[in-house]
N, C-alpha and C positions, 0 to 999 in steps of 0.2 A: 468429651469426645471430642472430637473437627465437625464440626456443620458442615465439611464437605468430606470428601474423597475422592477431588479430580478432580482436574480443568482441561477446555476444548479447546482450543488455538483453531481460528474459522479463518481459512483465507481462499481466494477464488480460484486456485488453482491453474493445472497449467501444461501442455504435451511436454512425455522430456525426452519421447526419441518425434522422427519424422512423419514417420506411420502416420502417431497420433495426432497429429498434426489436423488431422480435419475428421476425424468422430469428435474433437476436441473443440472444432466450430461448430460443426453441427448439434451438440449440446449442447453450445451459450445458447446458439439460435432457437433448437426446438421446436421448429416447423416457422420459425421466424420468416415470412422472404424476406434476402436481398440483392441485389442484385448480384447475377454471376460473375460479374465486372471487381466486383469490388467485395466478393467472397476467395476471389484468385488473386488479389490486390494484400487483402490478408495474408496467405497459404504464402505468397511472397515474402512479407515480411523475416515470417516466423526462416524461409530458405532463409534472408538476407543474414543473420542474426546466428545459423547452426542447424538449426532443422526441428530448435528445443524452446523449452521455457525453464529458466533455473529457479523458479521462485515455491515448487513441493519441495526440491530442496534447500533451499534456506527454508521454509518455512522449517522446514522436518528439523534444519541446525538451529532453528530458533526455540521448539519446543524443544529439544536434547537439552539448549543451553539454561533456560528454567525450570528442566527439571532436575536438575546436575543446583543448581544455585539454593531450589526446596528445600533439596534435600541435604545442602550443608545446613543452610541457615533456615528451614520450616517455615513453615510447616509441612512435610515429607510430601507430595505429593503427585500423583504419575500423569503426564502430562497427556495428553490424544489431538489430534490431527484430522481438520476434518476437511473436504475440501467443496465448495462451491458444485465448481465445472469439471472437475476432476479426481484420479484417485491418490489417498483415501476419500470416498464422500465421506459425504454428514452422514448417510444413513448407512454406509459400515463403519465409521468411529462411533456413533451413539451405539450400534450393535453389539460391538468391537467391547466396548461399555460396562453393556450390558450381558455380558458372560462374567466381564470383572466384578459382575456383584457392581459396578457403580448406582447409585443411587439416587446422587445429589450433585453436582457439579459446577466445579464457573465458562463461562465460556466469554471468550474472549474472544471480540471481532476487528481484525489488523488488519485495518482503516481507520486514519485516525477521526478525520472529519467525517461525522456522520450525513446520512440522505438517505434514503430509498432507497439508492443503487450501493450505496456503501455500507451500512448497517439494516437496514429497518430487512432487506430483503436474505443476509442470512437470516434474520431470528424468527421470517418467516420458515425458511425451507427449514432450519433447525425444529422448528414445533410443528409441524407438515411430517420428515421424517421420525420424530416423533409419534405421531398418528399413529402415524403404518404402523410401528416397531409396538404400541401398545399395552398396556400397562405395565411390564417388563423394563420399559425406557424410563432411565434414566431424567429428573429435570434440569435446566441447567436457567443459573443465575447470567443473567448476561453483566460484567463489566462496564464502566461507562466507557464513552467514549477518554481519550488521551492529547486530544490536540496543542494542554496549553500544559500535558503532565512539567515539572522542570527536569524529571529525570529520563523525556522525551525528547524537549529541548535541547537538554543537553547535548546527548545520541546525536541529535540532528546539524548545533553548533560543532561536534568535532567532524563530524563528515562534510560540514563547507569546508574550514581552515584545512586542514589536509585536501582540500581540495584548490586553495587559492592557494595552500603553498607551492602548487605544481606551473606556479605563472610567474616569469623572472621578478625577481624582488623589486627591481625595477618600476615595473608594470604593474604593481601587487592590489599599491592601494588603491588605482584610479581602476580597478578594474568592475565593473555594473555586477552587482551579486540580483539574479532571476530565478525567485522564487518559482515553481509548477507544480497545478495538481491536477485531475483528472477532471476534462469540459465534464459538463451535463443538463441536463435541461432548466431553464428556468427557473420554469413551475415549480420544478420540484429542490429546487436550489433555493427557490424561497420558502419554500414549505420547509424546508429544514435547514436556517439558515448557518448554508454549505459553508457559503463566502463569504461571511463574518469567523468563523472559525478558523481556517484555510490563510484569512489574513489575523487574525490572533497569534497564529504560528507562524508566520513571518517575521512577525513588531520579537514577538517573545526572542525569535534566533539570531533575528538583528540585532536587539540589545545587547545580545547574550557576547557575542562574535562584537560589537562595542561600533559597531557601523546603521551608521542613520539612513543614508541612502540605496532603498532597494526598490523593485518593481513586479508586479503580481502577469502572472501571465496561465494562459489554462491549455491545455495539448490532449490530444485522444478521440478527442471530437468523435462521435459517430450520429445514425438518425436521418431521416432528413434534411438538404441544403438550407430547407424555405424554415425549417423550426428551429427558433430561439435555445442556444444554445448559450453555457457562458463566455463570454469575452474580457479580453483579444485575447487572440491567439499565439501560443507562440512563436509560429514565422512570423507575425505580425512586426511581435516589439524587439523578435531581437534585430528584422530588417531597420527599428528606429534606435535601438541601439546607437548601431553601425552610422549611420543618417548625426547622430547626434552627438558621432566623433571617434565614441569607444574603439575600444582598442584590444580590450579581449572581456570576456559575459562570463560567470562561476555562475552554471544552474545548477539550484539545489528541488530534485523536487519532494519535493516535502510531504505531498498529495497520499505516498510510496512507501512502505516501507519493506518490502525486498525488488531486489530486479525483475525484470517482464519483459514483454515485448514490448510493450508502453514505455520501459525505462529503455531498453537495448534500441527500439529502432527508433519510435519516432524522437529518442532525440540526441542517444548517441549516433543514429547514421541520418537523421531528416531532417533535425533540427541544428543539425553539423553539419552538413550540408548547406543551410540555410545561414550558418556563417559563414562559411569558410566562404563564399559567393562575395560574399561583404567586408572581406580583409575580415572579421571578425574571430579573435581566438578567443578557441570555446574549452571549459573546461566541465565536465561534470561531477559531482559532489556525488558520490555513495549514498544510500535507504542507511535505513537505523541499521536493518538488517539481526545483525546477532554483536554489534556495538556491547560491550559491559553497559552501557549507563542505560540499555533498553531492555536488555533480560532485567538489571535489576528494576524499572518502569514495572513489568509483566510482574514482579515476583513482590512488590510493594502493592498494588493492587489486589493483587491473590490476597494475603498476606491481613489486606485493609476491609474485604470483604469475608473472608472467615474468620476476625473478629466479629464481626458481627452480630446477636444474635439467632436465633434463627426464624 
């Protein structure tokens, strides 16, 4: 008898149409005061990228791909999705799992580099939802972070290779490779080792591509300007690359596994704009998404955990 009877994928979530943008942001903020100008600025970011985020659709596609793979190769487990800040919410997912008589599930937080913001907060949200649901709530065993998993590295490297292929061949070898991850407060990063895991992923991906020279940058910082967050910011790094004579840059957002506003606006619009201002060719690699290697990675993590004795 299998030790688990379901899988729960956990992601940030995002608005799926323009009228959901403000309710989504209100849910993220949950009463935390921010300047009205900053709030409206983020609303405009969503408007510029089409008034929605693809992360919900992409996460559901990952769930469908994982469930199909498990159905073919085992263990045949249903895959549920819970969004931290939108629908289907974590509470919705757990309630549905309870109705389906799920008693013990494997949870995977879809963020490669662990920190309180990118991992523990999801675990806390699951435990809070389980407490509200009561005794019928399924138990959730969380899978390990995957920042160094060979199949994640394979997916990341494949996405970068696809991007590099879009650079004219005569300039391809000289193109700079820039890895990005979401900036977080420096004390949080220090407590979790976040920066070290980011650098590990970058090093493994560079090695898989046969590229020895690459640079790191952080993006999408928020919070009060005076608070210390991880640096350097991607805009500063792009300017520096241009000053040093680079003609092209390949930006690989390895801190994200699905496109959403931090990728579609902060990279494809804002960072690209900085590159163009400085005459630098800009190519952005895709996120892992539903790349076959990433789906195989999720399945491998599920199998390893499911095979362990209770």
